[in-house]
N, C-alpha and C positions, 0 to 999 in steps of 0.2 A: 234574500237569496240572489236576486239579480245584482244588487249592489256588491254582494260578496263575490259574485262571478266576475264582475268588472275589476274588482280589486285584485283578483287572482291573475287576470289576463294582462293588466296594465304593465307590470314589470316585464312580462314576456314580450309584449308588443314593443315596449321601449328598447329592449335588447335587440329585437329583430331590426328595428329602425336603425339603431347604431351600427349593427353589422352591415346592413344594406348601404348606409352612407359611407362606411369605411371601404366597402368593395367598390362603390362608385368612384371614390377618391383615388383609389389605387388604379382603377381602369383609366381615369382621366389623366393621371400622371404618366402612365405607360403610353397612352395615346399621344399626349403632348411631347413626351420624350422621343417617341418614334418619329413624329413629324419633324421635330427639331433635328434629329439625326439625319432624316431624309433630306431636309433642306440643306444641311451642311454638306451632305454627299453630292447633291445636285450642284451646289456652288463650286465644289472641287472639280466636278466634271466640266462645268462651264469654263473655269479658269484654264483647265488643261486643254480644252477645245480651242480657246483663244490663243494660247501659247503655241499649239501645234499649227494653227492657221497662219501664224506669223513666220513660220519657217518654210516658205515656199522653196521648192527645188528649182534651180535655174538650169537652163540648157537650151539647145536648139530644137526646133520642131514644133508641132502642134501643141497648143496649151491643153493640158489635161486637168480636170477638176475631179477630185475624189470626194465622195460623200459616203461616210461610213460610221462605224461604231467604235468601240474601244480598240479594235485591231488597228484601225487607221490612226487613232490618236497615239497609240503606243503605250496603253495603260500597263503599268507594272514593269516597263522597260527602264533600265538605267539611263538610256538615251532615247527618249520618245521620238526625237527627230529622225531616228533610224528605223522607225516602223515600216511596214512593208511598202507604202507608197514611195519611199526613198529609192526603191529599186526600179522605178519606172523611168523610161527615157523622156527627155524633154522637160519643159517647164511644168511643174506640178503644184497645184494648190490643194491642200487637204482641209476638208470641212468635216471633221469627225466629232462625235459626241458619245461618250461611253454609255452603254445601256440602251441606246436608241435602236430603232429598227424600221421596218417598212410600215408596220401597223401603228396607229395613233397611240395605242395604249401599251406599246412595248416598254416604254419608259414611264416612270412615275415623276419625271422632272418637267412635266408640262409639254408644250408644243415643240418637241425636239425630234419628231420623226423625220425621216429622210425627205419627205415631201414638204414638211414645214420649213426645213432648213435649206431646201433647194434654191429658192429665189435669191437669198442672200449669198449663197455660195457661188452663184453664177453672175453676180453683178459685174464682174470684170470680164465676163465672156468665157467661152470654152469651146474648143474644137471637138473635144470628146469628154463625155461624162462617164465616170466609173462609179457605180454604186455598189458598195460591199457590205453585206450583212446577212441577217437571218437568224443568227443564234439567239438574239433577244426576242424573236418572234416565236420561240419554241412553244409557248403556251397560248398563242393567239390562234383564232380560227382562220380557215381559208378565206372566209368572207372579209375578215378584218385585214388580212394581208393583202387581199385583192383590192380593197378600197384604198389602202395606202399606196399600193403600186400604181393604180390608175391616177391618183393625185400626183405621184412622182412623175409620171409620164407627162402630165400636163405642165408641170413645173419645168421639166427639161425641154419641152417643145420639140423642135425639129432637129436638135443636136443628136449626133450619134450617141447611143447609150449602150454601155457594157455593164451587165449585172453580174456580180460575183457572189455566188451562193455561199452558204455556211459550210465550213469544214467539219469533219467528224469529231468534234470536241467530246472527250469521254463523258463529261457530266451531262451532256444533252441527249445521249442515247439515240433511240429510234426517232426522236423528234426531228433530228437533222434530215433524215431521208424524207420525212413528210413535208417539211418546209422547202427542201430542195425541189421536190416534185411540183409543189404549188408555184414556186418562182419560175421554174422551167416552162410551165404552161403559160404563165402570165407574160413572160418575155417573148415567147413565140407568138402569142396573140397580139402583142403590141409592137412587134417589129424590132425588139431589142436583141442584142447578142447576149447569150447566157453562157457563163462559165461555171460549171458544176465543180465543186471542190470536195465532194463526198468521198472520192477515192484518194485524196491527197494524204500521204503518210507524213505527218508533221510532228515535230516535238513540242510538247506542251509543258507549261509550268506545273507545279504541284497542285494547283487548284483544278487542273483538268479542263480548263476553259480557255486560258490565254496562252499565246505562243511564246516560246523562248526567242532569244535574239536570232538563233539559227532558224527557227521556225518562221520568223518574219522574213528572213532573206529568201527562204524557199517559197513561201507564199507569194512574195513580191515578184520573184522570177517567173512563177507560173502565170501570174496576172499580166506581167509585162509581155509575155509571148502573145497573149490574146489582144493586148492593147496594140501591139505592132501590126497584128493581122487586121484589126478593125480600122486602124489608121490607113493601111495600105488600100483597103477596099472602099471605105466610106468617107474618109476625110479628104477633101479637095487639096491637092498639092501636098499630101501627107508625106510623100517621099522626100 
């Protein structure tokens, strides 16, 4: 009877093993495929970041360094060099990386947070640092955003800092208000100037996240107003 019982169960067990192995194989393929796609995406972002960084804006006045996300890079624009930082007065260097944010885990592309990229962005100096972002921190906690913000402040040092918060991108919903409030508190606590963009009425692309060309112009003009004010007040010989 026992032998017969084993004989009955063996085909069933074998079938279950085959099914399990097949499921594991599919899971492995999907995981590897996702990792490959993610790596390719991060590589594209890195290339776009480098290309945008090479297109500094020339001009007279204090040197401005912009650290930001896809908005500063100009993701999905036909002419990325016309992203919003191009509207700022004076010489401007853009250190953007799509998908990055204040928190360390805003991006899946490794150490690309604003604080991580700050030291390299500032190697040639800066009279004013403008940090723009927050949309990619929409699913991060206040503690994570705070840790990244404090690390950013350390990287910036004693340079004047203007923080530009997230605009009300339709796909981000109520998270924009939450992140905006967190950043406003952190900026006040660390002596940075904060520009809230939650009331900005801007045109977006069909994805409900990125700005149109006109949106970049409007966004940049709003930021430029604050840049000029900070320069007038905090930057020596800024006039």
